[in-house]
Structures are given as structure tokens and as C-alpha cells.
C-alpha distance (Angstrom), angle and dihedral (degrees) to the residues before:
residue distance angle dihedral
M1 . . .
V2 3.84 . .
E3 3.75 126.4 .
V4 3.78 119.0 -159.5
E5 3.79 123.9 -171.6
E6 3.76 117.7 -159.7
V7 3.76 119.1 -162.4
D8 3.78 115.5 -160.9
G9 3.75 116.2 173.8
G10 3.81 103.1 -50.9
Q11 3.73 97.3 -24.9
S12 3.75 125.0 89.9
K13 3.71 126.6 -162.1
T14 3.78 125.4 -167.5
T15 3.75 120.6 -154.2
T16 3.77 124.1 -172.2
T17 3.74 118.1 -157.1
T18 3.74 124.4 -173.6
T19 3.75 118.0 -159.7
K20 3.72 128.6 -170.3
T21 3.74 118.6 -142.0
T22 3.70 121.9 -160.9
Q23 3.71 119.8 -157.6
Q24 3.73 114.8 -143.1
T25 3.71 115.5 -148.4
N26 3.72 120.3 -159.0
P27 3.77 106.8 -152.2
Q28 3.77 110.1 -124.5
P29 3.81 112.6 -123.6
T30 3.75 107.0 -109.0
T31 3.74 115.9 -126.9
K32 3.72 120.9 -159.7
K33 3.76 113.6 -125.9
K34 3.74 115.5 -132.0
K35 3.73 112.7 -122.2
S36 3.77 108.9 -117.6
K37 3.75 116.9 -127.9
P38 3.74 117.2 -126.6
A39 3.78 115.2 -105.6
P40 3.79 112.8 -91.1
K41 3.78 113.3 -97.3
K42 3.75 116.6 -109.8
K43 3.73 114.8 -115.8
K44 3.73 114.4 -116.7
T45 3.72 113.6 -120.0
T46 3.71 127.4 -159.0
K47 3.82 104.0 -128.8
D48 3.77 127.1 164.5
K49 3.77 114.6 -97.8
N50 3.79 87.8 -127.2
P51 3.85 108.8 69.1
A52 3.80 88.3 -162.3
S53 3.75 92.5 72.1
S54 3.75 132.9 77.8
G55 3.78 131.5 -164.2
S56 3.84 93.4 -99.9
G57 3.81 96.7 73.1
D58 3.83 92.0 -103.3
L59 3.80 114.8 129.5
K60 3.84 107.9 -148.0
A61 3.78 133.0 -164.5
P62 3.80 108.8 -102.5
M63 3.86 91.9 -152.0
P64 3.79 139.5 -2.2
G65 3.76 114.3 -75.6
K66 3.81 148.5 117.6
I67 3.84 125.3 -74.9
L68 3.80 105.7 -120.3
D69 3.77 100.2 175.1
I70 3.78 141.5 -1.7
K71 3.80 110.4 -144.1
T72 3.80 99.1 -174.6
A73 3.81 140.3 46.6
E74 3.82 134.9 -136.8
G75 3.81 110.7 -82.5
A76 3.85 93.7 22.8
Q77 3.79 118.8 141.4
V78 3.86 109.1 -126.4
K79 3.78 135.4 -174.7
A80 3.79 127.2 -139.5
G81 3.81 108.7 -80.5
D82 3.83 96.7 22.8
V83 3.80 112.1 140.5
L84 3.83 108.9 -114.4
I85 3.79 102.7 168.1
I86 3.80 138.7 10.9
L87 3.77 113.2 -141.1
E88 3.81 121.8 -167.7
A89 3.80 112.1 -147.1
M90 3.80 127.4 161.6
K91 3.83 90.5 -3.4
M92 3.79 91.8 -58.2
E93 3.78 130.0 108.4
N94 3.80 114.2 -125.7
D95 3.80 122.5 -164.7
I96 3.76 111.5 -137.8
T97 3.80 104.4 -154.0
A98 3.80 135.3 -165.3
P99 3.82 108.4 -97.0
K100 3.79 91.8 -152.1
A101 3.77 141.3 2.7
G102 3.79 114.1 -79.9
V103 3.79 148.0 102.5
V104 3.79 124.8 -62.5
E105 3.80 103.3 -119.5
K106 3.83 101.5 178.9
I107 3.79 136.6 -3.5
N108 3.83 108.8 -148.2
V109 3.85 99.2 -172.2
T110 3.81 139.6 59.1
E111 3.80 132.0 -146.1
G112 3.81 111.7 -81.3
E113 3.77 93.6 22.1
N114 3.81 119.5 135.4
V115 3.83 115.2 -131.3
E116 3.74 135.4 -171.6
A117 3.80 128.4 -136.1
D118 3.77 113.4 -74.2
D119 3.83 94.4 16.8
V120 3.82 109.1 145.0
L121 3.78 106.9 -111.9
V122 3.82 102.2 174.1
K123 3.79 134.2 10.6
M124 3.81 114.7 -145.8
E125 3.80 133.0 -167.6
């Protein structure tokens, strides 16, 4: 609604005008959303609990460090999880354990020796 007041000389005249507005709506084109597929499931792998071991019976250093203690001897019968070597790395002591039951065939390191990642520490049968 609009009110307009006209002043002419000494007379005033008020006019009221009502306007109707129509709002045009343009319908938005609807786009179908693609259904997203769920992410593929990762396959479960059977890895040793000890990352320092490999399938060949070689027990490898998981990271560079210094051999603090050797807890086993060549020819010793060990069970899975037995601590064989203590490796100091980043000011922490890490237990290097037997990945499976077996016999210690060869110990390739000595106490106080520095080792690099993936160096073979112990060979097992």
C-alpha cells in the first residue's frame, strides 16, 4: 500500500494506492544425487604381532638403536613371546620377542652394538 500526498497551492490531496505484487518462482531443476558407495573394506592380514620378525625365521631390528641386553643363547628353546633382545631406541627400551616357538639358531649381535633398522638380530629355526 502506497500513500501519496499532493500539495497544490494551499490544498492537499491524499491518494492511497494499493498494488499487488506477484512473485514469480522459477522451479529449480531437480538433480538426482548419486548414492555414494561405501568405502571398500580392508582385507584382514595375518601379520606377526612383532613387527621385527619376518616369515623366514629372521628376527630383524624394527628401528635403529643399541643392543642393551641379550636374553637368550644359541641353541635355546624359546616360546612365542619370549624376550630375546632388549633394544634401546629413542631413549626407550624395546623388547624384541620371539614371533613363534622354535630354537635360536644364531645370534648376530653383541651387547653394546649399534644396529640399523632391518638388521637381522637373531636367526631362528
